[in-house]
C-alpha positions, -999 to +999 in steps of 0.1 A: -740+028+440-758+022+407-793+013+418-804+001+384-775-023+379-773-037+414-809-036+425-825-058+399-836-094+403-814-108+375-777-106+382-747-117+361-710-117+368-685-118+339-652-137+345-621-129+325-593-154+332-557-160+326-557-197+317-520-202+319-520-210+356-534-241+372-549-222+401-575-208+377-594-241+378-601-242+415-607-204+416-634-205+389-650-235+406-653-215+438-668-186+419-693-210+403-703-224+437-710-189+452-729-178+421-750-209+422-758-203+459-766-167+453-786-171+421-761-152+400-755-161+364-719-166+354-707-153+321-674-165+306-654-155+275-652-181+247-614-173+243-609-185+279-627-218+273-601-233+250-564-241+251-538-219+236-539-219+198-508-211+177-514-183+153-541-168+175-528-165+211-492-164+197-492-150+161-458-167+153-469-200+167-440-200+192-433-183+226-401-167+239-390-198+258-391-221+227-413-238+202-435-255+229-467-236+239-471-231+277-495-252+297-531-242+295-560-246+319-591-234+300-623-226+318-647-255+313-684-243+313-695-279+319-676-281+351-690-248+363-726-260+355-719-292+375-712-269+404-747-256+400-741-223+383-760-210+353-733-203+328-733-183+295-705-182+271-699-149+252-675-137+226-648-113+238-660-084+218-669-049+229-703-059+242-691-089+263-698-071+296-730-054+287-757-060+314-733-075+339-730-063+375-693-068+378-664-080+357-642-104+378-606-107+366-585-138+374-549-132+366-522-105+368-521-069+356-521-079+319-553-099+323-568-070+343-561-045+314-577-070+290-608-071+311-607-033+316-613-029+279-646-048+282-657-031+315-648+004+303-669+001+272-699-012+291-695+011+321-693-019+344-671-021+375-641-044+375-626-064+403-591-080+401-582-113+418-545-119+416-533-153+403-497-141+395-468-125+412-472-087+418-507-081+404-507-045+415-541-038+400-558-067+418-580-061+448-574-095+465-553-126+462-567-160+450-566-175+485-593-151+495-617-161+467-644-174+491-644-143+512-644-121+481-673-139+464-694-138+496-691-100+496-699-098+459-730-120+462-741-100+492-735-067+475-711-059+503-687-037+482-683-002+470-673+013+436-647+039+431-639+059+399-604+057+385-594+084+361-585+075+325-568+093+296-580+102+261-554+101+234-557+119+200-531+116+172-530+144+145-509+158+118-502+195+126-501+202+088-537+190+086-551+195+122-587+188+110-577+153+102-575+128+131-551+100+125-561+080+155-579+080+189-577+058+220-578+057+258-557+044+287-561+034+323-524+030+331-503+049+307-498+062+272-464+051+260-448+069+230-418+048+218-392+047+192-401+021+166-365+008+163-335+002+185-314+026+165-309+062+175-333+083+196-367+098+191-365+136+188-396+152+204-409+182+222-431+180+253-459+206+258-481+213+288-512+235+284-502+249+251-466+258+261-434+240+252-416+226+283-386+206+269-371+193+237-349+162+238-340+129+223-352+098+241-364+062+238-398+077+244-422+093+269-448+079+292-479+098+302-496+080+331-525+082+356-521+077+393-533+041+388-505+036+363-478+052+383-468+018+397-465+002+363-443+012+333-439+047+346-424+034+379-399+013+360-389+043+339-381+063+371-414+080+378-428+086+413-455+065+430-488+084+432-516+074+455-546+062+433-571+086+449-550+116+436-561+134+405-531+142+384-513+134+351-477+121+353-452+127+324-420+105+325-393+108+298-378+073+291-340+073+288-339+109+277-307+126+265-313+161+281-304+182+310-340+188+320-359+155+315-373+148+349-408+134+356-435+160+359-468+157+378-493+180+362-529+191+369-556+166+360-570+194+338-537+198+319-535+191+282-503+172+275-489+172+239-459+153+224-447+165+190-424+143+169-396+159+149-408+162+113-374+153+100-368+125+125-380+090+131-414+075+132-428+062+165-455+041+180-481+049+207-492+021+231-521+026+254-519+002+284-496-019+262-526-031+243-540-005+219-515+007+193-512+036+169-485+043+143-470+078+147-454+093+115-426+119+117-441+154+124-472+140+142-487+153+174-502+133+203-525+151+227-535+135+260-561+148+284-582+134+312-612+115+299-647+125+308-653+088+315-637+069+345-632+032+349-654+019+377-633+000+403-646-025+428-633-022+464-640-049+489-618-038+518-600-008+530-564-019+530-543+013+530-523+019+498-491+021+518-497-014+530-502-025+494-469-009+483-450-027+511-466-061+503-463-060+465-428-046+463-416-064+495-404-031+509-383-032+541-401-017+571-381-032+599-377-007+628-410+011+623-426+019+657-457+038+646-470+071+659-467+081+695-490+101+717 
């Protein structure tokens, strides 16, 4: 445990919320009541205190389902203060989580990844409360919010480290020039920028070429991210306490284009054909880099981990069964 952060007199929790679901209102109210009773200051993001704005939340002003914006249930600081909580409103910039004890996420995996950006930069642990459907990154469901907040206020939780990846984009013709850098908790996705043709590339592990093929792209994932995009692309599920790097070709046209699980110390590189197509790299689906033909992407384990709040000891196997609704009828358990 971090004695400096968690042992002081002044405590603050940052809440990052998905405001597109009505349940967020009663969930934030419950958080406010527990914070008020425990003397914990509640910090909220200004973006989450307003309704959806065309051109900001949706750059085109429309959403996929039509010209109408979805319903919005913004966090109301006045309502939280009426519940007795001391509330601060902060901008959603890189310093939003600085000085907080915990970042509480209300939403699904997308909201979690948005909050992880703030938590990662401030080295603050993050806790997910699922308001959506699968919410694989969440630690608990919204119907347990009172129990969760009791444990948080009482400091009855532990913090785990989840490995992250560092990503560096270079031009091999000018290796001293870095074209871009980023990081990922779930996955690094190299993708074809268009729907035409395939992306020609070579995968490399620890300085040695492994396979050259055409594909829609390649995913390089952590164990945490193995149940996300990499899983949908045909990759294996990895238990989150493993330390490994997963490489998953996406719709590859090749004889050997199977997922690979490498050492956490491996250096993964993806080289784009210099005479081929340009590409794009997406880190957790949020941070983006343009990849010109001939570019090289190197991916290694980061020296910094994301701090992850655990409030119970539910086995990962149980979480798999629950989230994916896996059939387990007929199981009798161990004998003897």
